[in-house]
A tleap script that builds the chain and sets N, CA, C and O, in Angstrom:
source leaprc.protein.ff14SB
mol = sequence {
  NMET ARG PHE LEU HIE ILE THR VAL ALA LEU
  GLN THR ALA ALA ILE PHE VAL GLN SER ILE
  THR ALA GLY LEU MET MET THR LEU PRO HIE
  GLY HIE VAL LEU HIE SER ALA GLY SER TYR
  THR LEU TRP VAL VAL THR VAL ALA HIE LEU
  VAL ALA ALA VAL LEU ALA TRP ARG PRO GLY
  GLY GLY PRO LEU ARG PRO VAL TRP PHE ALA
  ALA GLY PHE LEU ALA LEU ILE THR ALA GLN
  VAL TYR ALA GLY VAL PHE HIE LEU THR ALA
  LEU HIE VAL PRO LEU ALA ALA ALA LEU LEU
  VAL GLY SER VAL LEU TYR LEU LEU ARG ILE
  ARG SER SER LEU ARG ARG SER SER ARG ARG
  HIE PRO GLU ARG VAL ALA ALA VAL SER CARG
}
set mol.1.N position { 13.658 7.332 0.849 }
set mol.1.CA position { 12.348 7.733 1.315 }
set mol.1.C position { 11.397 7.944 0.120 }
set mol.1.O position { 10.195 7.701 0.228 }
set mol.2.N position { 11.933 8.386 -0.983 }
set mol.2.CA position { 11.123 8.626 -2.184 }
set mol.2.C position { 10.529 7.314 -2.692 }
set mol.2.O position { 9.365 7.274 -3.089 }
set mol.3.N position { 11.327 6.236 -2.681 }
set mol.3.CA position { 10.843 4.926 -3.155 }
set mol.3.C position { 9.726 4.422 -2.234 }
set mol.3.O position { 8.769 3.800 -2.695 }
set mol.4.N position { 9.852 4.690 -0.952 }
set mol.4.CA position { 8.816 4.302 0.003 }
set mol.4.C position { 7.512 5.064 -0.297 }
set mol.4.O position { 6.426 4.485 -0.256 }
set mol.5.N position { 7.630 6.332 -0.592 }
set mol.5.CA position { 6.462 7.154 -0.931 }
set mol.5.C position { 5.764 6.609 -2.196 }
set mol.5.O position { 4.537 6.532 -2.261 }
set mol.6.N position { 6.572 6.238 -3.185 }
set mol.6.CA position { 6.030 5.727 -4.446 }
set mol.6.C position { 5.323 4.391 -4.216 }
set mol.6.O position { 4.232 4.184 -4.746 }
set mol.7.N position { 5.913 3.485 -3.445 }
set mol.7.CA position { 5.277 2.193 -3.219 }
set mol.7.C position { 3.991 2.334 -2.418 }
set mol.7.O position { 3.019 1.628 -2.686 }
set mol.8.N position { 3.969 3.235 -1.438 }
set mol.8.CA position { 2.745 3.448 -0.676 }
set mol.8.C position { 1.661 4.061 -1.565 }
set mol.8.O position { 0.491 3.700 -1.438 }
set mol.9.N position { 2.018 4.960 -2.441 }
set mol.9.CA position { 1.068 5.542 -3.381 }
set mol.9.C position { 0.517 4.468 -4.325 }
set mol.9.O position { -0.680 4.445 -4.611 }
set mol.10.N position { 1.392 3.581 -4.805 }
set mol.10.CA position { 0.922 2.481 -5.662 }
set mol.10.C position { 0.014 1.546 -4.884 }
set mol.10.O position { -1.000 1.082 -5.407 }
set mol.11.N position { 0.371 1.268 -3.641 }
set mol.11.CA position { -0.459 0.383 -2.807 }
set mol.11.C position { -1.826 1.008 -2.609 }
set mol.11.O position { -2.841 0.322 -2.733 }
set mol.12.N position { -1.872 2.274 -2.310 }
set mol.12.CA position { -3.140 2.968 -2.075 }
set mol.12.C position { -3.990 2.942 -3.358 }
set mol.12.O position { -5.192 2.684 -3.301 }
set mol.13.N position { -3.373 3.203 -4.490 }
set mol.13.CA position { -4.071 3.166 -5.770 }
set mol.13.C position { -4.615 1.765 -6.084 }
set mol.13.O position { -5.733 1.611 -6.576 }
set mol.14.N position { -3.804 0.764 -5.790 }
set mol.14.CA position { -4.234 -0.633 -6.045 }
set mol.14.C position { -5.404 -1.017 -5.133 }
set mol.14.O position { -6.315 -1.718 -5.573 }
set mol.15.N position { -5.396 -0.578 -3.896 }
set mol.15.CA position { -6.523 -0.874 -3.015 }
set mol.15.C position { -7.778 -0.159 -3.532 }
set mol.15.O position { -8.867 -0.731 -3.498 }
set mol.16.N position { -7.641 1.066 -4.002 }
set mol.16.CA position { -8.774 1.778 -4.556 }
set mol.16.C position { -9.319 1.078 -5.801 }
set mol.16.O position { -10.533 0.951 -5.958 }
set mol.17.N position { -8.431 0.624 -6.683 }
set mol.17.CA position { -8.852 -0.090 -7.887 }
set mol.17.C position { -9.543 -1.384 -7.508 }
set mol.17.O position { -10.479 -1.807 -8.187 }
set mol.18.N position { -9.104 -2.013 -6.448 }
set mol.18.CA position { -9.766 -3.235 -5.992 }
set mol.18.C position { -11.224 -2.977 -5.625 }
set mol.18.O position { -12.078 -3.826 -5.877 }
set mol.19.N position { -11.521 -1.837 -5.042 }
set mol.19.CA position { -12.909 -1.527 -4.727 }
set mol.19.C position { -13.757 -1.394 -5.998 }
set mol.19.O position { -14.934 -1.752 -6.017 }
set mol.20.N position { -13.136 -0.877 -7.045 }
set mol.20.CA position { -13.842 -0.760 -8.310 }
set mol.20.C position { -14.074 -2.143 -8.918 }
set mol.20.O position { -15.172 -2.447 -9.385 }
set mol.21.N position { -13.024 -2.983 -8.908 }
set mol.21.CA position { -13.174 -4.316 -9.483 }
set mol.21.C position { -14.118 -5.181 -8.667 }
set mol.21.O position { -14.718 -6.114 -9.202 }
set mol.22.N position { -14.260 -4.887 -7.385 }
set mol.22.CA position { -15.257 -5.620 -6.573 }
set mol.22.C position { -16.669 -5.304 -7.081 }
set mol.22.O position { -17.520 -6.189 -7.164 }
set mol.23.N position { -16.898 -4.064 -7.410 }
set mol.23.CA position { -18.198 -3.703 -7.984 }
set mol.23.C position { -18.397 -4.340 -9.360 }
set mol.23.O position { -19.496 -4.786 -9.690 }
set mol.24.N position { -17.327 -4.379 -10.162 }
set mol.24.CA position { -17.422 -5.029 -11.469 }
set mol.24.C position { -17.678 -6.518 -11.334 }
set mol.24.O position { -18.346 -7.124 -12.172 }
set mol.25.N position { -17.137 -7.107 -10.264 }
set mol.25.CA position { -17.314 -8.523 -10.053 }
set mol.25.C position { -18.807 -8.839 -9.828 }
set mol.25.O position { -19.282 -9.913 -10.197 }
set mol.26.N position { -19.524 -7.910 -9.230 }
set mol.26.CA position { -20.941 -8.133 -8.960 }
set mol.26.C position { -21.821 -7.868 -10.200 }
set mol.26.O position { -22.956 -8.339 -10.274 }
set mol.27.N position { -21.293 -7.125 -11.150 }
set mol.27.CA position { -22.119 -6.742 -12.303 }
set mol.27.C position { -21.721 -7.435 -13.617 }
set mol.27.O position { -22.574 -7.649 -14.478 }
set mol.28.N position { -20.466 -7.780 -13.777 }
set mol.28.CA position { -20.030 -8.413 -15.014 }
set mol.28.C position { -19.865 -9.932 -14.814 }
set mol.28.O position { -19.533 -10.394 -13.722 }
set mol.29.N position { -20.103 -10.683 -15.879 }
set mol.29.CA position { -19.983 -12.131 -15.739 }
set mol.29.C position { -18.554 -12.612 -15.410 }
set mol.29.O position { -18.374 -13.611 -14.715 }
set mol.30.N position { -17.553 -11.891 -15.915 }
set mol.30.CA position { -16.151 -12.295 -15.663 }
set mol.30.C position { -15.422 -11.238 -14.840 }
set mol.30.O position { -14.199 -11.129 -14.918 }
set mol.31.N position { -16.144 -10.477 -14.071 }
set mol.31.CA position { -15.518 -9.437 -13.230 }
set mol.31.C position { -14.629 -10.016 -12.153 }
set mol.31.O position { -13.711 -9.348 -11.678 }
set mol.32.N position { -14.897 -11.274 -11.755 }
set mol.32.CA position { -14.065 -11.898 -10.712 }
set mol.32.C position { -12.635 -12.075 -11.166 }
set mol.32.O position { -11.723 -12.106 -10.339 }
set mol.33.N position { -12.418 -12.194 -12.483 }
set mol.33.CA position { -11.047 -12.332 -13.000 }
set mol.33.C position { -10.233 -11.064 -12.749 }
set mol.33.O position { -9.076 -11.128 -12.332 }
set mol.34.N position { -10.848 -9.921 -13.007 }
set mol.34.CA position { -10.183 -8.629 -12.736 }
set mol.34.C position { -9.895 -8.463 -11.241 }
set mol.34.O position { -8.809 -8.029 -10.858 }
set mol.35.N position { -10.865 -8.806 -10.411 }
set mol.35.CA position { -10.684 -8.665 -8.960 }
set mol.35.C position { -9.599 -9.594 -8.454 }
set mol.35.O position { -8.805 -9.209 -7.595 }
set mol.36.N position { -9.553 -10.799 -8.968 }
set mol.36.CA position { -8.532 -11.761 -8.553 }
set mol.36.C position { -7.135 -11.302 -8.990 }
set mol.36.O position { -6.183 -11.353 -8.211 }
set mol.37.N position { -7.028 -10.855 -10.241 }
set mol.37.CA position { -5.720 -10.363 -10.733 }
set mol.37.C position { -5.288 -9.150 -9.932 }
set mol.37.O position { -4.110 -9.009 -9.603 }
set mol.38.N position { -6.221 -8.283 -9.618 }
set mol.38.CA position { -5.898 -7.109 -8.799 }
set mol.38.C position { -5.440 -7.462 -7.425 }
set mol.38.O position { -4.564 -6.795 -6.875 }
set mol.39.N position { -6.012 -8.503 -6.846 }
set mol.39.CA position { -5.590 -8.879 -5.475 }
set mol.39.C position { -4.171 -9.377 -5.429 }
set mol.39.O position { -3.429 -9.067 -4.497 }
set mol.40.N position { -3.787 -10.141 -6.422 }
set mol.40.CA position { -2.403 -10.617 -6.431 }
set mol.40.C position { -1.425 -9.498 -6.803 }
set mol.40.O position { -0.287 -9.483 -6.333 }
set mol.41.N position { -1.862 -8.581 -7.634 }
set mol.41.CA position { -1.051 -7.416 -7.937 }
set mol.41.C position { -0.847 -6.565 -6.697 }
set mol.41.O position { 0.258 -6.090 -6.435 }
set mol.42.N position { -1.926 -6.371 -5.928 }
set mol.42.CA position { -1.841 -5.626 -4.682 }
set mol.42.C position { -0.891 -6.312 -3.699 }
set mol.42.O position { -0.134 -5.635 -3.003 }
set mol.43.N position { -0.920 -7.613 -3.634 }
set mol.43.CA position { -0.025 -8.325 -2.747 }
set mol.43.C position { 1.439 -8.087 -3.119 }
set mol.43.O position { 2.278 -7.869 -2.245 }
set mol.44.N position { 1.739 -8.128 -4.407 }
set mol.44.CA position { 3.120 -7.900 -4.887 }
set mol.44.C position { 3.542 -6.459 -4.591 }
set mol.44.O position { 4.682 -6.224 -4.190 }
set mol.45.N position { 2.644 -5.497 -4.781 }
set mol.45.CA position { 2.962 -4.098 -4.491 }
set mol.45.C position { 3.206 -3.911 -2.980 }
set mol.45.O position { 4.052 -3.115 -2.572 }
set mol.46.N position { 2.452 -4.654 -2.165 }
set mol.46.CA position { 2.656 -4.570 -0.717 }
set mol.46.C position { 3.995 -5.167 -0.308 }
set mol.46.O position { 4.628 -4.668 0.622 }
set mol.47.N position { 4.433 -6.208 -0.971 }
set mol.47.CA position { 5.770 -6.772 -0.729 }
set mol.47.C position { 6.831 -5.738 -1.110 }
set mol.47.O position { 7.818 -5.558 -0.398 }
set mol.48.N position { 6.614 -5.057 -2.252 }
set mol.48.CA position { 7.541 -3.988 -2.642 }
set mol.48.C position { 7.556 -2.867 -1.598 }
set mol.48.O position { 8.602 -2.271 -1.343 }
set mol.49.N position { 6.407 -2.581 -1.001 }
set mol.49.CA position { 6.316 -1.580 0.047 }
set mol.49.C position { 7.166 -2.019 1.223 }
set mol.49.O position { 7.880 -1.195 1.795 }
set mol.50.N position { 7.118 -3.281 1.604 }
set mol.50.CA position { 7.955 -3.773 2.698 }
set mol.50.C position { 9.435 -3.665 2.368 }
set mol.50.O position { 10.235 -3.263 3.213 }
set mol.51.N position { 9.799 -4.019 1.154 }
set mol.51.CA position { 11.204 -3.931 0.735 }
set mol.51.C position { 11.662 -2.460 0.764 }
set mol.51.O position { 12.772 -2.168 1.210 }
set mol.52.N position { 10.821 -1.548 0.295 }
set mol.52.CA position { 11.176 -0.131 0.306 }
set mol.52.C position { 11.339 0.393 1.741 }
set mol.52.O position { 12.216 1.211 2.016 }
set mol.53.N position { 10.474 -0.095 2.656 }
set mol.53.CA position { 10.573 0.330 4.040 }
set mol.53.C position { 11.876 -0.162 4.681 }
set mol.53.O position { 12.532 0.563 5.428 }
set mol.54.N position { 12.232 -1.419 4.366 }
set mol.54.CA position { 13.478 -1.967 4.919 }
set mol.54.C position { 14.670 -1.198 4.332 }
set mol.54.O position { 15.612 -0.879 5.058 }
set mol.55.N position { 14.640 -0.901 3.045 }
set mol.55.CA position { 15.724 -0.156 2.433 }
set mol.55.C position { 15.839 1.272 2.968 }
set mol.55.O position { 16.940 1.809 3.081 }
set mol.56.N position { 14.709 1.877 3.293 }
set mol.56.CA position { 14.733 3.231 3.859 }
set mol.56.C position { 15.266 3.177 5.294 }
set mol.56.O position { 15.889 4.127 5.769 }
set mol.57.N position { 15.021 2.077 5.964 }
set mol.57.CA position { 15.438 1.944 7.366 }
set mol.57.C position { 16.907 1.537 7.471 }
set mol.57.O position { 17.697 2.243 8.098 }
set mol.58.N position { 17.280 0.418 6.872 }
set mol.58.CA position { 18.619 -0.137 7.088 }
set mol.58.C position { 19.735 0.702 6.437 }
set mol.58.O position { 20.486 1.382 7.137 }
set mol.59.N position { 19.842 0.653 5.100 }
set mol.59.CA position { 20.924 1.420 4.495 }
set mol.59.C position { 20.667 2.938 4.528 }
set mol.59.O position { 21.605 3.734 4.550 }
set mol.60.N position { 19.388 3.320 4.531 }
set mol.60.CA position { 19.071 4.736 4.474 }
set mol.60.C position { 19.133 5.452 5.822 }
set mol.60.O position { 19.137 6.681 5.892 }
set mol.61.N position { 19.183 4.657 6.887 }
set mol.61.CA position { 19.245 5.253 8.219 }
set mol.61.C position { 17.949 5.884 8.703 }
set mol.61.O position { 17.949 6.721 9.606 }
set mol.62.N position { 16.847 5.473 8.092 }
set mol.62.CA position { 15.545 5.999 8.482 }
set mol.62.C position { 14.989 5.296 9.720 }
set mol.62.O position { 15.639 4.424 10.299 }
set mol.63.N position { 13.794 5.684 10.111 }
set mol.63.CA position { 13.161 5.090 11.306 }
set mol.63.C position { 12.652 3.682 11.021 }
set mol.63.O position { 12.444 3.305 9.867 }
set mol.64.N position { 12.457 2.921 12.076 }
set mol.64.CA position { 11.981 1.541 11.986 }
set mol.64.C position { 10.447 1.459 11.805 }
set mol.64.O position { 9.941 0.459 11.296 }
set mol.65.N position { 9.726 2.485 12.213 }
set mol.65.CA position { 8.270 2.468 12.177 }
set mol.65.C position { 7.676 2.107 10.807 }
set mol.65.O position { 6.713 1.340 10.780 }
set mol.66.N position { 8.187 2.610 9.661 }
set mol.66.CA position { 7.622 2.239 8.379 }
set mol.66.C position { 7.744 0.725 8.085 }
set mol.66.O position { 6.911 0.159 7.378 }
set mol.67.N position { 8.776 0.090 8.629 }
set mol.67.CA position { 8.911 -1.358 8.436 }
set mol.67.C position { 7.762 -2.070 9.124 }
set mol.67.O position { 7.183 -2.998 8.559 }
set mol.68.N position { 7.423 -1.650 10.332 }
set mol.68.CA position { 6.304 -2.276 11.073 }
set mol.68.C position { 4.995 -2.003 10.331 }
set mol.68.O position { 4.161 -2.901 10.223 }
set mol.69.N position { 4.795 -0.790 9.819 }
set mol.69.CA position { 3.569 -0.501 9.070 }
set mol.69.C position { 3.488 -1.391 7.831 }
set mol.69.O position { 2.440 -1.974 7.554 }
set mol.70.N position { 4.589 -1.499 7.084 }
set mol.70.CA position { 4.607 -2.306 5.879 }
set mol.70.C position { 4.349 -3.805 6.193 }
set mol.70.O position { 3.628 -4.482 5.460 }
set mol.71.N position { 4.934 -4.293 7.264 }
set mol.71.CA position { 4.714 -5.682 7.650 }
set mol.71.C position { 3.260 -5.893 8.054 }
set mol.71.O position { 2.666 -6.925 7.743 }
set mol.72.N position { 2.697 -4.922 8.741 }
set mol.72.CA position { 1.285 -5.016 9.108 }
set mol.72.C position { 0.362 -5.008 7.891 }
set mol.72.O position { -0.607 -5.764 7.822 }
set mol.73.N position { 0.687 -4.129 6.925 }
set mol.73.CA position { -0.114 -4.094 5.688 }
set mol.73.C position { 0.016 -5.440 4.969 }
set mol.73.O position { -0.982 -5.971 4.483 }
set mol.74.N position { 1.199 -5.985 4.897 }
set mol.74.CA position { 1.380 -7.281 4.226 }
set mol.74.C position { 0.591 -8.363 4.901 }
set mol.74.O position { -0.016 -9.190 4.222 }
set mol.75.N position { 0.577 -8.390 6.225 }
set mol.75.CA position { -0.186 -9.395 6.953 }
set mol.75.C position { -1.689 -9.220 6.679 }
set mol.75.O position { -2.402 -10.197 6.446 }
set mol.76.N position { -2.157 -7.974 6.709 }
set mol.76.CA position { -3.572 -7.714 6.464 }
set mol.76.C position { -3.985 -7.982 5.026 }
set mol.76.O position { -5.086 -8.475 4.781 }
set mol.77.N position { -3.112 -7.662 4.067 }
set mol.77.CA position { -3.419 -7.936 2.669 }
set mol.77.C position { -3.454 -9.440 2.447 }
set mol.77.O position { -4.307 -9.930 1.707 }
set mol.78.N position { -2.559 -10.170 3.061 }
set mol.78.CA position { -2.547 -11.641 2.945 }
set mol.78.C position { -3.840 -12.215 3.539 }
set mol.78.O position { -4.457 -13.102 2.950 }
set mol.79.N position { -4.241 -11.711 4.694 }
set mol.79.CA position { -5.503 -12.143 5.284 }
set mol.79.C position { -6.679 -11.794 4.370 }
set mol.79.O position { -7.640 -12.554 4.250 }
set mol.80.N position { -6.582 -10.653 3.745 }
set mol.80.CA position { -7.635 -10.205 2.821 }
set mol.80.C position { -7.767 -11.141 1.629 }
set mol.80.O position { -8.871 -11.495 1.216 }
set mol.81.N position { -6.618 -11.535 1.085 }
set mol.81.CA position { -6.635 -12.479 -0.071 }
set mol.81.C position { -7.264 -13.804 0.385 }
set mol.81.O position { -8.121 -14.346 -0.313 }
set mol.82.N position { -6.868 -14.307 1.497 }
set mol.82.CA position { -7.444 -15.576 1.962 }
set mol.82.C position { -8.936 -15.449 2.277 }
set mol.82.O position { -9.698 -16.372 1.986 }
set mol.83.N position { -9.367 -14.346 2.857 }
set mol.83.CA position { -10.777 -14.127 3.133 }
set mol.83.C position { -11.574 -14.069 1.808 }
set mol.83.O position { -12.716 -14.526 1.747 }
set mol.84.N position { -10.977 -13.521 0.785 }
set mol.84.CA position { -11.633 -13.498 -0.511 }
set mol.84.C position { -11.696 -14.849 -1.180 }
set mol.84.O position { -12.716 -15.220 -1.760 }
set mol.85.N position { -10.590 -15.593 -1.096 }
set mol.85.CA position { -10.525 -16.907 -1.704 }
set mol.85.C position { -11.544 -17.844 -1.061 }
set mol.85.O position { -12.165 -18.659 -1.743 }
set mol.86.N position { -11.709 -17.723 0.247 }
set mol.86.CA position { -12.637 -18.617 0.966 }
set mol.86.C position { -14.025 -17.999 1.133 }
set mol.86.O position { -14.843 -18.501 1.902 }
set mol.87.N position { -14.289 -16.897 0.402 }
set mol.87.CA position { -15.621 -16.265 0.362 }
set mol.87.C position { -16.120 -15.855 1.757 }
set mol.87.O position { -17.299 -16.027 2.068 }
set mol.88.N position { -15.238 -15.324 2.581 }
set mol.88.CA position { -15.618 -14.842 3.912 }
set mol.88.C position { -15.973 -13.361 3.815 }
set mol.88.O position { -15.242 -12.499 4.304 }
set mol.89.N position { -17.095 -13.084 3.184 }
set mol.89.CA position { -17.498 -11.718 2.858 }
set mol.89.C position { -17.642 -10.852 4.090 }
set mol.89.O position { -17.342 -9.659 4.042 }
set mol.90.N position { -18.090 -11.419 5.186 }
set mol.90.CA position { -18.288 -10.649 6.424 }
set mol.90.C position { -16.965 -10.124 6.957 }
set mol.90.O position { -16.954 -9.132 7.686 }
set mol.91.N position { -15.850 -10.759 6.617 }
set mol.91.CA position { -14.521 -10.288 7.010 }
set mol.91.C position { -13.884 -9.474 5.859 }
set mol.91.O position { -13.234 -8.453 6.084 }
set mol.92.N position { -14.092 -9.955 4.638 }
set mol.92.CA position { -13.445 -9.388 3.451 }
set mol.92.C position { -13.804 -7.915 3.213 }
set mol.92.O position { -12.927 -7.081 2.991 }
set mol.93.N position { -15.084 -7.616 3.262 }
set mol.93.CA position { -15.544 -6.247 2.942 }
set mol.93.C position { -15.103 -5.212 3.978 }
set mol.93.O position { -14.546 -4.182 3.598 }
set mol.94.N position { -15.338 -5.454 5.302 }
set mol.94.CA position { -14.882 -4.441 6.249 }
set mol.94.C position { -13.342 -4.299 6.283 }
set mol.94.O position { -12.820 -3.203 6.487 }
set mol.95.N position { -12.638 -5.406 6.084 }
set mol.95.CA position { -11.169 -5.338 6.081 }
set mol.95.C position { -10.707 -4.518 4.858 }
set mol.95.O position { -9.728 -3.777 4.944 }
set mol.96.N position { -11.394 -4.652 3.758 }
set mol.96.CA position { -11.060 -3.873 2.560 }
set mol.96.C position { -11.212 -2.361 2.828 }
set mol.96.O position { -10.367 -1.552 2.446 }
set mol.97.N position { -12.306 -2.024 3.489 }
set mol.97.CA position { -12.541 -0.602 3.810 }
set mol.97.C position { -11.461 -0.092 4.781 }
set mol.97.O position { -10.947 1.014 4.618 }
set mol.98.N position { -11.128 -0.901 5.780 }
set mol.98.CA position { -10.081 -0.501 6.735 }
set mol.98.C position { -8.753 -0.360 6.061 }
set mol.98.O position { -8.001 0.559 6.382 }
set mol.99.N position { -8.428 -1.241 5.129 }
set mol.99.CA position { -7.152 -1.170 4.418 }
set mol.99.C position { -7.073 0.086 3.545 }
set mol.99.O position { -6.021 0.718 3.450 }
set mol.100.N position { -8.186 0.439 2.915 }
set mol.100.CA position { -8.172 1.633 2.087 }
set mol.100.C position { -7.961 2.891 2.945 }
set mol.100.O position { -7.143 3.746 2.608 }
set mol.101.N position { -8.687 2.991 4.030 }
set mol.101.CA position { -8.571 4.156 4.905 }
set mol.101.C position { -7.157 4.210 5.495 }
set mol.101.O position { -6.521 5.264 5.494 }
set mol.102.N position { -6.670 3.069 6.000 }
set mol.102.CA position { -5.322 3.013 6.574 }
set mol.102.C position { -4.242 3.385 5.580 }
set mol.102.O position { -3.295 4.091 5.924 }
set mol.103.N position { -4.374 2.922 4.370 }
set mol.103.CA position { -3.366 3.203 3.345 }
set mol.103.C position { -3.379 4.675 2.957 }
set mol.103.O position { -2.321 5.274 2.764 }
set mol.104.N position { -4.567 5.263 2.839 }
set mol.104.CA position { -4.663 6.688 2.530 }
set mol.104.C position { -4.053 7.524 3.637 }
set mol.104.O position { -3.301 8.462 3.373 }
set mol.105.N position { -4.377 7.186 4.873 }
set mol.105.CA position { -3.822 7.945 6.017 }
set mol.105.C position { -2.275 7.817 6.085 }
set mol.105.O position { -1.569 8.786 6.366 }
set mol.106.N position { -1.785 6.604 5.823 }
set mol.106.CA position { -0.360 6.379 5.846 }
set mol.106.C position { 0.335 7.152 4.700 }
set mol.106.O position { 1.420 7.704 4.885 }
set mol.107.N position { -0.302 7.182 3.525 }
set mol.107.CA position { 0.259 7.940 2.399 }
set mol.107.C position { 0.328 9.428 2.766 }
set mol.107.O position { 1.329 10.088 2.489 }
set mol.108.N position { -0.716 9.947 3.379 }
set mol.108.CA position { -0.710 11.345 3.776 }
set mol.108.C position { 0.381 11.630 4.818 }
set mol.108.O position { 1.006 12.690 4.801 }
set mol.109.N position { 0.596 10.675 5.717 }
set mol.109.CA position { 1.635 10.820 6.745 }
set mol.109.C position { 3.036 10.858 6.102 }
set mol.109.O position { 3.875 11.680 6.473 }
set mol.110.N position { 3.271 9.962 5.140 }
set mol.110.CA position { 4.577 9.917 4.458 }
set mol.110.C position { 4.780 11.175 3.653 }
set mol.110.O position { 5.879 11.729 3.645 }
set mol.111.N position { 3.734 11.649 2.966 }
set mol.111.CA position { 3.869 12.897 2.175 }
set mol.111.C position { 4.215 14.068 3.066 }
set mol.111.O position { 5.071 14.880 2.714 }
set mol.112.N position { 3.560 14.172 4.228 }
set mol.112.CA position { 3.862 15.294 5.104 }
set mol.112.C position { 5.279 15.206 5.674 }
set mol.112.O position { 5.953 16.225 5.824 }
set mol.113.N position { 5.726 13.994 5.989 }
set mol.113.CA position { 7.097 13.851 6.515 }
set mol.113.C position { 8.114 14.122 5.411 }
set mol.113.O position { 9.201 14.630 5.687 }
set mol.114.N position { 7.779 13.793 4.172 }
set mol.114.CA position { 8.664 14.102 3.049 }
set mol.114.C position { 8.783 15.611 2.825 }
set mol.114.O position { 9.859 16.122 2.514 }
set mol.115.N position { 7.664 16.312 2.989 }
set mol.115.CA position { 7.690 17.783 2.850 }
set mol.115.C position { 8.478 18.429 3.970 }
set mol.115.O position { 9.253 19.356 3.735 }
set mol.116.N position { 8.280 17.933 5.214 }
set mol.116.CA position { 9.046 18.503 6.326 }
set mol.116.C position { 10.531 18.255 6.134 }
set mol.116.O position { 11.346 19.130 6.427 }
set mol.117.N position { 10.892 17.087 5.649 }
set mol.117.CA position { 12.290 16.773 5.417 }
set mol.117.C position { 12.888 17.663 4.319 }
set mol.117.O position { 14.042 18.084 4.412 }
set mol.118.N position { 12.092 17.943 3.282 }
set mol.118.CA position { 12.618 18.793 2.219 }
set mol.118.C position { 12.780 20.241 2.668 }
set mol.118.O position { 13.653 20.952 2.171 }
set mol.119.N position { 11.949 20.675 3.598 }
set mol.119.CA position { 12.098 22.040 4.143 }
set mol.119.C position { 13.302 22.169 5.044 }
set mol.119.O position { 13.966 23.205 5.071 }
set mol.120.N position { 13.586 21.089 5.796 }
set mol.120.CA position { 14.728 21.134 6.704 }
set mol.120.C position { 16.049 20.966 5.982 }
set mol.120.O position { 17.055 21.562 6.366 }
set mol.121.N position { 16.046 20.148 4.931 }
set mol.121.CA position { 17.274 19.813 4.192 }
set mol.121.C position { 17.107 20.045 2.694 }
set mol.121.O position { 17.076 19.079 1.931 }
set mol.122.N position { 16.998 21.298 2.252 }
set mol.122.CA position { 16.781 21.551 0.835 }
set mol.122.C position { 17.933 21.082 -0.054 }
set mol.122.O position { 17.728 20.792 -1.233 }
set mol.123.N position { 19.126 21.008 0.496 }
set mol.123.CA position { 20.266 20.544 -0.318 }
set mol.123.C position { 20.129 19.094 -0.675 }
set mol.123.O position { 20.568 18.684 -1.750 }
set mol.124.N position { 19.515 18.273 0.217 }
set mol.124.CA position { 19.318 16.859 -0.084 }
set mol.124.C position { 18.306 16.687 -1.202 }
set mol.124.O position { 18.489 15.846 -2.082 }
set mol.125.N position { 17.239 17.477 -1.177 }
set mol.125.CA position { 16.215 17.401 -2.216 }
set mol.125.C position { 16.801 17.817 -3.567 }
set mol.125.O position { 16.496 17.209 -4.593 }
set mol.126.N position { 17.634 18.842 -3.564 }
set mol.126.CA position { 18.283 19.300 -4.812 }
set mol.126.C position { 19.221 18.201 -5.324 }
set mol.126.O position { 19.303 17.989 -6.534 }
set mol.127.N position { 19.912 17.516 -4.454 }
set mol.127.CA position { 20.816 16.444 -4.892 }
set mol.127.C position { 20.056 15.258 -5.421 }
set mol.127.O position { 20.491 14.619 -6.379 }
set mol.128.N position { 18.907 14.947 -4.803 }
set mol.128.CA position { 18.090 13.801 -5.271 }
set mol.128.C position { 17.421 14.099 -6.601 }
set mol.128.O position { 17.275 13.195 -7.424 }
set mol.129.N position { 17.006 15.349 -6.839 }
set mol.129.CA position { 16.313 15.672 -8.066 }
set mol.129.C position { 17.239 15.776 -9.276 }
set mol.129.O position { 16.760 15.845 -10.407 }
set mol.130.N position { 18.553 15.789 -9.062 }
set mol.130.CA position { 19.471 15.887 -10.196 }
set mol.130.C position { 19.587 14.616 -10.967 }
set mol.130.O position { 20.327 14.554 -11.949 }
savepdb mol mol.pdb
quit
């Protein structure tokens, strides 16, 4: 579950950085290079998020819901990359905002479930932190 939390935090940070590089793309002559590199980095982080969700579900015995969320994020991030490549700004910008909000909300949800789990099973947290 900790790996899932880390990958979702990285994904959320990468989406936030993408909003910054989008602004740089409009103001700097080569800002599009940063935005493009960030988009592919975000896609790789989202794949890692899916892998972490599957690992938390299958061998870890966790719930299936995070796998569906991760698969949904991967589908939306892939659509986002294609919308950017084909300059579909009317789709690209609102989808970016929705992805940022969704990722932040999902990160908060995972953090709260991690806290609840640590309160219910403090011995597991002590074993993991060693």
